[in-house]
C-alpha positions as CSV (number, residue, x, y, z in Angstrom):
1,X,0.0,0.0,0.0
2,X,1.5,3.5,-1.0
3,X,1.8,6.1,1.8
4,X,1.1,9.0,-0.5
5,X,-1.4,9.2,-3.4
6,X,-0.4,12.1,-5.9
7,X,-3.6,13.4,-7.5
8,X,-3.2,15.6,-10.7
9,X,-6.1,16.9,-12.8
10,X,-5.3,17.1,-16.6
11,X,-6.9,19.4,-18.9
12,X,-5.1,20.5,-22.3
13,X,-1.5,20.3,-20.9
14,X,0.2,18.3,-23.4
15,X,3.0,20.7,-23.8
16,X,4.1,20.5,-19.9
17,X,2.9,16.8,-19.4
18,X,6.2,15.1,-19.9
19,X,8.2,17.3,-17.8
20,X,5.6,16.9,-15.0
21,X,5.7,13.2,-15.1
22,X,9.6,12.9,-15.4
23,X,9.6,15.2,-12.2
24,X,7.3,12.9,-10.2
25,X,9.4,9.8,-11.3
26,X,12.5,11.6,-10.2
27,X,11.9,11.6,-6.4
28,X,14.0,10.8,-3.6
29,X,11.4,8.5,-2.1
30,X,11.0,5.0,-3.4
31,X,8.6,4.5,-6.2
32,X,6.8,2.0,-4.0
33,X,5.8,4.5,-1.4
34,X,3.5,6.5,-3.8
35,X,1.2,6.2,-6.5
36,X,0.2,8.8,-9.2
37,X,-3.3,9.4,-10.3
38,X,-3.9,11.7,-13.2
39,X,-7.6,12.5,-14.0
40,X,-8.3,13.3,-17.7
41,X,-10.8,16.2,-17.8
42,X,-11.9,16.2,-21.5
43,X,-8.7,17.4,-22.9
44,X,-8.5,17.9,-26.7
45,X,-4.9,18.0,-27.3
46,X,-3.9,14.4,-26.9
47,X,-2.8,14.7,-23.1
48,X,-4.3,11.3,-22.5
49,X,-2.1,9.8,-25.1
50,X,0.8,11.0,-23.5
51,X,0.0,9.7,-20.0
52,X,-1.0,6.1,-21.3
53,X,2.7,6.0,-22.4
54,X,3.6,5.5,-18.7
55,X,2.6,2.4,-17.1
56,X,3.3,3.6,-13.7
57,X,0.4,6.2,-13.7
58,X,-3.3,5.5,-12.9
59,X,-5.2,7.1,-15.4
60,X,-8.9,8.0,-14.6
61,X,-11.5,9.8,-16.7
62,X,-13.9,12.7,-15.2
63,X,-16.4,14.0,-17.7
64,X,-17.8,16.8,-15.6
65,X,-15.4,19.8,-16.2
66,X,-13.5,21.4,-13.4
67,X,-10.0,21.0,-11.7
68,X,-11.7,20.3,-8.2
69,X,-14.2,18.0,-9.8
70,X,-11.6,15.9,-11.2
71,X,-9.3,16.2,-7.8
72,X,-12.3,15.0,-5.9
73,X,-12.4,11.9,-8.4
74,X,-8.9,11.1,-7.6
75,X,-9.4,11.4,-4.0
76,X,-12.2,8.8,-4.2
77,X,-9.9,6.4,-5.9
78,X,-6.8,7.0,-3.9
79,X,-5.3,4.2,-1.6
80,X,-3.2,6.2,0.7
81,X,-3.6,8.3,3.8
82,X,-2.0,11.3,2.5
83,X,-3.2,13.0,-0.6
84,X,-0.5,15.0,-2.4
85,X,-1.8,17.6,-5.1
86,X,0.1,19.3,-7.9
87,X,-0.9,20.7,-11.5
88,X,0.0,19.1,-14.9
89,X,1.7,22.1,-16.2
90,X,4.2,22.2,-13.2
91,X,7.2,20.1,-12.2
92,X,8.0,19.0,-8.6
93,X,11.3,19.2,-6.8
94,X,13.1,15.8,-6.2
95,X,12.6,15.9,-2.5
96,X,8.9,16.9,-3.0
97,X,7.3,14.0,-1.5
98,X,9.8,13.5,1.2
99,X,9.1,16.8,2.4
100,X,5.6,16.1,2.4
101,X,5.8,12.9,4.4
102,X,8.2,14.7,7.0
103,X,5.8,17.7,7.3
104,X,2.8,15.3,8.0
105,X,4.7,13.0,10.2
106,X,3.5,15.1,13.3
107,X,0.0,14.3,14.7
108,X,-0.6,18.1,15.0
109,X,-0.3,18.8,11.3
110,X,-3.0,17.8,8.9
111,X,-2.2,20.0,5.7
112,X,0.9,21.2,4.4
113,X,1.3,24.0,1.8
114,X,4.4,24.0,-0.3
115,X,6.3,26.9,-2.4
116,X,4.8,27.2,-5.8
117,X,7.6,29.1,-7.8
118,X,7.5,30.7,-11.2
119,X,10.2,30.2,-13.7
120,X,12.7,32.8,-13.1
121,X,13.1,33.9,-16.6
122,X,13.4,37.6,-15.5
123,X,14.6,39.9,-12.6
124,X,10.8,40.5,-12.2
125,X,9.9,36.8,-11.7
126,X,12.8,36.2,-9.5
127,X,11.6,38.8,-7.4
128,X,8.0,37.7,-7.4
129,X,9.2,34.3,-6.1
130,X,11.2,35.9,-3.1
131,X,8.1,38.0,-2.2
132,X,5.7,35.0,-2.3
133,X,8.0,33.1,-0.1
134,X,7.9,35.7,2.4
135,X,4.3,36.4,2.3
136,X,3.5,32.6,2.6
137,X,5.8,32.4,5.7
138,X,4.0,35.4,7.2
139,X,0.6,34.3,6.6
140,X,1.1,30.7,7.7
141,X,3.2,31.4,10.7
142,X,0.7,34.1,12.0
143,X,-2.2,31.7,13.0
144,X,-4.6,34.4,11.7
145,X,-7.0,32.0,10.0
146,X,-8.9,34.9,8.1
147,X,-5.5,35.1,6.1
148,X,-5.2,31.5,5.0
149,X,-5.5,30.8,1.6
150,X,-4.6,27.6,-0.6
151,X,-2.9,26.5,-3.8
152,X,-3.8,23.3,-5.4
153,X,-0.8,23.4,-7.4
154,X,1.3,22.5,-4.1
155,X,-0.4,21.1,-1.0
156,X,-0.8,17.9,0.8
157,X,-3.5,16.9,2.9
158,X,-4.2,13.9,5.5
159,X,-7.2,11.9,4.1
160,X,-9.0,12.0,7.3
161,X,-9.4,15.9,6.7
162,X,-11.9,15.1,3.9
163,X,-13.6,12.3,5.8
164,X,-14.2,15.1,8.4
165,X,-15.1,18.2,6.4
166,X,-15.8,16.9,3.0
167,X,-14.2,17.0,-0.4
168,X,-13.1,20.2,-2.3
169,X,-16.1,22.6,-3.2
170,X,-16.4,21.9,-7.0
171,X,-16.3,25.7,-7.8
172,X,-14.1,27.0,-10.6
173,X,-11.2,28.2,-8.6
174,X,-10.6,28.9,-4.9
175,X,-11.5,25.7,-3.4
176,X,-8.3,25.0,-2.0
177,X,-8.6,28.2,0.0
178,X,-11.9,27.1,1.0
179,X,-10.7,23.9,2.1
180,X,-8.1,25.7,4.6
181,X,-10.6,28.2,5.7
182,X,-12.9,25.3,6.8
183,X,-10.4,23.4,8.1
184,X,-9.1,26.4,10.5
185,X,-12.6,27.0,11.5
186,X,-13.7,23.5,12.5
187,X,-10.0,22.3,14.2
188,X,-7.1,24.9,14.3
189,X,-5.0,27.1,12.0
190,X,-2.1,25.6,13.7
191,X,-2.7,22.2,11.9
192,X,-2.0,23.8,8.5
193,X,1.8,24.6,7.9
194,X,4.0,26.1,5.1
195,X,7.3,24.2,3.8
196,X,9.4,26.1,1.3
197,X,11.6,23.0,0.8
198,X,8.2,21.3,-0.6
199,X,8.7,23.0,-3.9
200,X,7.1,23.2,-7.4
201,X,7.6,25.3,-10.7
202,X,4.6,26.7,-12.4
203,X,5.9,26.1,-15.9
204,X,3.2,28.1,-17.8
205,X,3.5,31.3,-15.5
206,X,6.9,32.1,-17.3
207,X,6.2,35.9,-18.0
208,X,4.5,38.6,-16.1
209,X,1.7,38.9,-18.7
210,X,0.4,35.4,-18.1
211,X,0.6,35.9,-14.4
212,X,-1.4,39.2,-14.7
213,X,-4.0,37.6,-17.0
214,X,-4.4,34.7,-14.4
215,X,-4.6,37.0,-11.3
216,X,-7.6,38.8,-12.9
217,X,-9.3,35.5,-13.2
218,X,-8.2,34.6,-9.4
219,X,-9.8,38.0,-8.5
220,X,-13.0,37.3,-10.4
221,X,-13.6,33.8,-8.7
222,X,-11.8,34.5,-5.3
223,X,-14.1,37.5,-4.3
224,X,-17.1,35.2,-3.8
225,X,-15.0,32.7,-1.5
226,X,-13.6,35.6,0.2
227,X,-17.1,36.9,1.2
228,X,-18.7,33.5,1.9
229,X,-15.8,32.3,4.3
230,X,-14.7,35.8,5.7
231,X,-11.1,35.6,4.0
232,X,-9.4,38.9,3.7
233,X,-6.5,40.4,2.0
234,X,-3.3,41.4,4.0
235,X,-4.0,44.8,5.6
236,X,-1.9,47.8,4.5
237,X,0.4,47.5,7.6
238,X,0.9,43.6,7.0
239,X,1.6,44.1,3.4
240,X,4.4,46.7,4.3
241,X,5.8,44.3,6.6
242,X,6.0,41.5,4.2
243,X,7.5,43.9,1.4
244,X,10.1,45.3,4.1
245,X,11.2,41.8,5.1
246,X,11.5,40.8,1.4
247,X,13.5,43.7,0.5
248,X,15.7,43.2,3.6
249,X,16.3,39.4,3.4
250,X,17.2,39.8,-0.4
251,X,19.4,42.9,0.0
252,X,17.3,44.8,-2.9
253,X,18.9,48.3,-3.8
254,X,16.6,51.1,-4.5
255,X,15.8,50.2,-7.9
256,X,15.0,46.5,-7.1
257,X,12.8,47.5,-4.4
258,X,10.9,49.7,-6.6
259,X,10.6,47.1,-9.2
260,X,9.2,44.8,-6.8
261,X,6.5,47.6,-5.6
262,X,5.5,48.2,-9.3
263,X,5.0,44.1,-9.8
264,X,2.8,44.1,-6.8
265,X,0.9,46.9,-7.7
266,X,0.0,45.5,-11.0
267,X,-0.9,42.2,-9.3
268,X,-3.2,44.0,-7.0
269,X,-4.8,46.0,-9.8
270,X,-5.6,43.2,-11.9
271,X,-7.2,41.2,-9.1
272,X,-9.3,44.0,-8.2
273,X,-10.4,44.3,-11.8
274,X,-11.3,40.8,-11.4
275,X,-13.4,41.4,-8.6
276,X,-15.1,44.3,-10.3
277,X,-15.9,41.8,-13.2
278,X,-17.5,39.4,-10.6
279,X,-19.7,42.1,-9.2
280,X,-20.7,43.1,-12.7
281,X,-21.0,39.9,-14.4
282,X,-21.6,37.5,-11.7
283,X,-19.4,34.4,-10.7
284,X,-21.1,32.2,-13.1
285,X,-20.1,34.2,-16.3
286,X,-16.4,33.4,-15.7
287,X,-15.1,30.9,-18.2
288,X,-11.5,31.9,-18.3
């Protein structure tokens, strides 16, 4: 019986699939200790054909569209007490599963969030990675449950959590954050930890334009989840603290600090635009 089940929804990511799968096979953990479940979700680009080349992967099909629908299908088919989640357009670090197992070894820890990096193809993206690491450390070290969020591209959950509070909400986006919010309210925010050594790289997000487009979509769907679950943004003072800690830890000069500030303003603007779009069109109109 494997100790970890990796669950990955797949939708039109043929461009990245082989890199994703190879990284899953290149783990420091023995292959006997984990299983890979990929859930094909109506791809039209030949993704399923690529997966079928690998006998080590359990390939499932989910006709209902949605990443969280597909994740729930994988959870139900899993054979392990730990569920690890990433995306099919990402690669995982060689020690990813080892870090997951070590993080969840404690009886007091039920969910571990990893560090989702973007490819460092420019100084801007390098600075964004640095900021996000400091932000994650700040939020998950604060025990302020209303700040907690999630990212299905890099998280692991003990199966008993789903037994206690149910599966992922099958909304289009943001259900990873909903899960963490629900867990923090039902149990304790201390049961959710952040481990930066548990790393993935989101291959698709290789330039700022792609990131801003995604941020608008996250802002659109995330607004409803924040309102329903009471989740909030970092306050102005908290944001300043995270920014200052990033600048100091990285030793940025004046120009580098200004560049990071501009990137963060753009991200906030695009997220707000998405939220405005949500108010104008309603959440059901977002198909991006």
